[in-house]
N, C-alpha and C positions, 0 to 999 in steps of 0.2 A: 433406651438414651440413661449411661448411669449418670448417676446425683452427685455432685460433690460437698461436703460439708466444708464451711468458710467459719470461723470464728473472727469475729468483729470486737476492739474494744472502744464503748464510745460511753458518753457520759451520761452517770444515770437517769439523771431530769429530765434529757432531752431526750431520750433511748424511752423511757417511761410516758411522758408525755405524746411523743409521737405514734408509739403503743396503741395509746387510747384515742386519739385520733383516728389511728388505723381500725379502730373495732369500735368508732363511733360511723366511719365512712364505709366498715364494709371490707377496707384492705384489709390483707397480709402481708405483715413486715418481711419476709422473705421474697415472696413472688415480686415485692415493690424493689427491692434489693436487687434481684436476679434480672427483672426488666433493664434497671440503669445500668447492670454492666452489660447487658445485649446492646444496648443504645450506645456504652461509649466503646466496646469493639465493633460495632457496625461503621461509629464514626474514624473509625482508624482502618476499614477498608476488610475489615473481616466478617464473612458472614456466617452467619448464625441463623441457623433450624431446629428451633427446639418441636 
């Protein structure tokens, strides 16, 4: 499966705090975003198999 790069613009303070939380909890920010996108697409009837 080919990957696509997405550029996001978010508040720097919010991003840094979330990044710290992800580091403490062992999460990866990009994977969290990918999972969110999959959930939203599936809510709208798209079938995503990755």
